[in-house]
C-alpha positions as protocol buffer text, in pm:
chain_id: "A"
residue {
  index: 1
  type: MET
  ca { x: 2911 y: -1021 z: 8 }
}
residue {
  index: 2
  type: THR
  ca { x: 2992 y: -744 z: 253 }
}
residue {
  index: 3
  type: PRO
  ca { x: 2930 y: -788 z: 626 }
}
residue {
  index: 4
  type: ILE
  ca { x: 2684 y: -536 z: 764 }
}
residue {
  index: 5
  type: ASP
  ca { x: 2568 y: -448 z: 1113 }
}
residue {
  index: 6
  type: ASP
  ca { x: 2397 y: -711 z: 1325 }
}
residue {
  index: 7
  type: VAL
  ca { x: 2048 y: -556 z: 1323 }
}
residue {
  index: 8
  type: ASP
  ca { x: 1908 y: -783 z: 1051 }
}
residue {
  index: 9
  type: ALA
  ca { x: 2072 y: -1095 z: 1193 }
}
residue {
  index: 10
  type: GLU
  ca { x: 1935 y: -1012 z: 1538 }
}
residue {
  index: 11
  type: ALA
  ca { x: 1588 y: -961 z: 1392 }
}
residue {
  index: 12
  type: LEU
  ca { x: 1611 y: -1298 z: 1217 }
}
residue {
  index: 13
  type: GLU
  ca { x: 1726 y: -1464 z: 1542 }
}
residue {
  index: 14
  type: ALA
  ca { x: 1426 y: -1307 z: 1720 }
}
residue {
  index: 15
  type: VAL
  ca { x: 1195 y: -1452 z: 1453 }
}
residue {
  index: 16
  type: ALA
  ca { x: 1356 y: -1795 z: 1498 }
}
residue {
  index: 17
  type: ASP
  ca { x: 1307 y: -1766 z: 1876 }
}
residue {
  index: 18
  type: ARG
  ca { x: 938 y: -1688 z: 1822 }
}
residue {
  index: 19
  type: ILE
  ca { x: 900 y: -1988 z: 1594 }
}
residue {
  index: 20
  type: ASP
  ca { x: 1062 y: -2206 z: 1861 }
}
residue {
  index: 21
  type: ALA
  ca { x: 819 y: -2066 z: 2121 }
}
residue {
  index: 22
  type: ALA
  ca { x: 525 y: -2144 z: 1892 }
}
residue {
  index: 23
  type: ALA
  ca { x: 655 y: -2496 z: 1838 }
}
residue {
  index: 24
  type: THR
  ca { x: 671 y: -2544 z: 2216 }
}
residue {
  index: 25
  type: GLU
  ca { x: 308 y: -2434 z: 2250 }
}
residue {
  index: 26
  type: GLU
  ca { x: 195 y: -2653 z: 1962 }
}
residue {
  index: 27
  type: HIS
  ca { x: 385 y: -2954 z: 2098 }
}
residue {
  index: 28
  type: ALA
  ca { x: 217 y: -2910 z: 2437 }
}
residue {
  index: 29
  type: ALA
  ca { x: -120 y: -2882 z: 2263 }
}
residue {
  index: 30
  type: ALA
  ca { x: -52 y: -3201 z: 2067 }
}
residue {
  index: 31
  type: THR
  ca { x: 37 y: -3383 z: 2388 }
}
residue {
  index: 32
  type: THR
  ca { x: -286 y: -3267 z: 2553 }
}
residue {
  index: 33
  type: VAL
  ca { x: -494 y: -3368 z: 2250 }
}
residue {
  index: 34
  type: ARG
  ca { x: -332 y: -3712 z: 2247 }
}
residue {
  index: 35
  type: GLU
  ca { x: -418 y: -3748 z: 2616 }
}
residue {
  index: 36
  type: MET
  ca { x: -774 y: -3648 z: 2532 }
}
residue {
  index: 37
  type: ALA
  ca { x: -783 y: -3914 z: 2258 }
}
residue {
  index: 38
  type: ALA
  ca { x: -670 y: -4175 z: 2509 }
}
residue {
  index: 39
  type: GLU
  ca { x: -944 y: -4064 z: 2750 }
}
residue {
  index: 40
  type: ARG
  ca { x: -1207 y: -4079 z: 2475 }
}
residue {
  index: 41
  type: ARG
  ca { x: -1095 y: -4434 z: 2390 }
}
residue {
  index: 42
  type: LYS
  ca { x: -1163 y: -4519 z: 2755 }
}
residue {
  index: 43
  type: GLY
  ca { x: -1515 y: -4387 z: 2711 }
}
residue {
  index: 44
  type: ARG
  ca { x: -1473 y: -4047 z: 2881 }
}
residue {
  index: 45
  type: PRO
  ca { x: -1742 y: -3801 z: 2762 }
}
residue {
  index: 46
  type: TRP
  ca { x: -1654 y: -3467 z: 2604 }
}
residue {
  index: 47
  type: LEU
  ca { x: -1809 y: -3290 z: 2900 }
}
residue {
  index: 48
  type: THR
  ca { x: -1561 y: -3455 z: 3135 }
}
residue {
  index: 49
  type: LEU
  ca { x: -1270 y: -3349 z: 2912 }
}
residue {
  index: 50
  type: ALA
  ca { x: -1406 y: -2996 z: 2897 }
}
residue {
  index: 51
  type: GLU
  ca { x: -1468 y: -2973 z: 3270 }
}
residue {
  index: 52
  type: HIS
  ca { x: -1127 y: -3125 z: 3345 }
}
residue {
  index: 53
  type: GLY
  ca { x: -971 y: -2838 z: 3148 }
}
residue {
  index: 54
  type: SER
  ca { x: -800 y: -3046 z: 2882 }
}
residue {
  index: 55
  type: LEU
  ca { x: -1009 y: -2910 z: 2598 }
}
residue {
  index: 56
  type: ARG
  ca { x: -963 y: -2547 z: 2705 }
}
residue {
  index: 57
  type: SER
  ca { x: -590 y: -2600 z: 2758 }
}
residue {
  index: 58
  type: ALA
  ca { x: -544 y: -2746 z: 2410 }
}
residue {
  index: 59
  type: LEU
  ca { x: -745 y: -2469 z: 2244 }
}
residue {
  index: 60
  type: ASP
  ca { x: -559 y: -2198 z: 2437 }
}
residue {
  index: 61
  type: ARG
  ca { x: -219 y: -2341 z: 2346 }
}
residue {
  index: 62
  type: ILE
  ca { x: -311 y: -2378 z: 1979 }
}
residue {
  index: 63
  type: GLY
  ca { x: -436 y: -2018 z: 1975 }
}
residue {
  index: 64
  type: LYS
  ca { x: -122 y: -1891 z: 2144 }
}
residue {
  index: 65
  type: GLY
  ca { x: 99 y: -2081 z: 1898 }
}
residue {
  index: 66
  type: VAL
  ca { x: -90 y: -1937 z: 1602 }
}
residue {
  index: 67
  type: GLN
  ca { x: -61 y: -1586 z: 1745 }
}
residue {
  index: 68
  type: ILE
  ca { x: 315 y: -1627 z: 1796 }
}
residue {
  index: 69
  type: ILE
  ca { x: 360 y: -1759 z: 1439 }
}
residue {
  index: 70
  type: ARG
  ca { x: 159 y: -1468 z: 1294 }
}
residue {
  index: 71
  type: SER
  ca { x: 378 y: -1226 z: 1484 }
}
residue {
  index: 72
  type: ALA
  ca { x: 694 y: -1403 z: 1367 }
}
residue {
  index: 73
  type: ALA
  ca { x: 575 y: -1401 z: 1006 }
}
residue {
  index: 74
  type: ALA
  ca { x: 494 y: -1030 z: 1026 }
}
residue {
  index: 75
  type: ARG
  ca { x: 837 y: -955 z: 1174 }
}
residue {
  index: 76
  type: LEU
  ca { x: 1017 y: -1162 z: 909 }
}
residue {
  index: 77
  type: ARG
  ca { x: 812 y: -1007 z: 629 }
}
residue {
  index: 78
  type: ARG
  ca { x: 885 y: -654 z: 750 }
}
residue {
  index: 79
  type: THR
  ca { x: 1255 y: -722 z: 816 }
}
residue {
  index: 80
  type: ALA
  ca { x: 1300 y: -872 z: 470 }
}
residue {
  index: 81
  type: ALA
  ca { x: 1103 y: -594 z: 299 }
}
residue {
  index: 82
  type: MET
  ca { x: 1301 y: -322 z: 474 }
}
residue {
  index: 83
  type: GLY
  ca { x: 1628 y: -500 z: 394 }
}
residue {
  index: 84
  type: LEU
  ca { x: 1539 y: -541 z: 29 }
}
residue {
  index: 85
  type: ALA
  ca { x: 1432 y: -177 z: 6 }
}
residue {
  index: 86
  type: ALA
  ca { x: 1759 y: -69 z: 169 }
}
residue {
  index: 87
  type: GLU
  ca { x: 1940 y: -267 z: -103 }
}
residue {
  index: 88
  type: GLY
  ca { x: 1754 y: -63 z: -366 }
}
residue {
  index: 89
  type: VAL
  ca { x: 1488 y: -318 z: -460 }
}
residue {
  index: 90
  type: SER
  ca { x: 1161 y: -150 z: -565 }
}
residue {
  index: 91
  type: THR
  ca { x: 834 y: -213 z: -382 }
}
residue {
  index: 92
  type: ARG
  ca { x: 697 y: -366 z: -701 }
}
residue {
  index: 93
  type: ARG
  ca { x: 983 y: -617 z: -716 }
}
residue {
  index: 94
  type: ILE
  ca { x: 950 y: -693 z: -343 }
}
residue {
  index: 95
  type: GLY
  ca { x: 579 y: -750 z: -397 }
}
residue {
  index: 96
  type: THR
  ca { x: 658 y: -995 z: -676 }
}
residue {
  index: 97
  type: LEU
  ca { x: 909 y: -1176 z: -452 }
}
residue {
  index: 98
  type: PHE
  ca { x: 655 y: -1195 z: -167 }
}
residue {
  index: 99
  type: GLY
  ca { x: 353 y: -1272 z: -387 }
}
residue {
  index: 100
  type: VAL
  ca { x: 167 y: -956 z: -282 }
}
residue {
  index: 101
  type: SER
  ca { x: 92 y: -616 z: -433 }
}
residue {
  index: 102
  type: HIS
  ca { x: 336 y: -327 z: -412 }
}
residue {
  index: 103
  type: GLN
  ca { x: 72 y: -145 z: -206 }
}
residue {
  index: 104
  type: ARG
  ca { x: 82 y: -428 z: 47 }
}
residue {
  index: 105
  type: VAL
  ca { x: 462 y: -399 z: 61 }
}
residue {
  index: 106
  type: SER
  ca { x: 430 y: -28 z: 136 }
}
residue {
  index: 107
  type: SER
  ca { x: 183 y: -110 z: 413 }
}
residue {
  index: 108
  type: ILE
  ca { x: 417 y: -375 z: 557 }
}
residue {
  index: 109
  type: MET
  ca { x: 708 y: -131 z: 564 }
}
residue {
  index: 110
  type: ALA
  ca { x: 497 y: 146 z: 718 }
}
residue {
  index: 111
  type: ARG
  ca { x: 379 y: -70 z: 1011 }
}
residue {
  index: 112
  type: PRO
  ca { x: 571 y: -28 z: 1336 }
}
residue {
  index: 113
  type: ASP
  ca { x: 802 y: -326 z: 1388 }
}
residue {
  index: 114
  type: GLU
  ca { x: 614 y: -497 z: 1671 }
}
residue {
  index: 115
  type: GLU
  ca { x: 256 y: -421 z: 1561 }
}
residue {
  index: 116
  type: GLU
  ca { x: 42 y: -731 z: 1510 }
}
residue {
  index: 117
  type: PRO
  ca { x: -94 y: -786 z: 1160 }
}
residue {
  index: 118
  type: GLU
  ca { x: -459 y: -714 z: 1106 }
}
residue {
  index: 119
  type: GLY
  ca { x: -706 y: -940 z: 931 }
}
residue {
  index: 120
  type: PRO
  ca { x: -632 y: -1288 z: 801 }
}
residue {
  index: 121
  type: ALA
  ca { x: -275 y: -1417 z: 820 }
}
residue {
  index: 122
  type: ASP
  ca { x: -82 y: -1351 z: 502 }
}
residue {
  index: 123
  type: ALA
  ca { x: 222 y: -1573 z: 475 }
}
């Protein structure tokens, strides 16, 4: 194995940082939802939870976490595809490794690095 420049390692670290950020959001959402469960056990109506902001807060945090994860997955997918292609691996082989078509691999590699994926998440 030959050491190469830090670009790929830095990209992977950035993906890990995004995953950590998503985990923070999801943990905060879980805490809020547990607090909501405790309030429901006390007999608090849904309307009170919604008006208090707990419901909105939980939904917003879950949505933000999902968005961060989608972005991280897209970045990892593109980084890996570009790295494999740079190593001489064909788009067909990359597609097989990723479980997608070679056309999808071409699309992944053509997308600007920070562009959000369109449509349903594709892990």
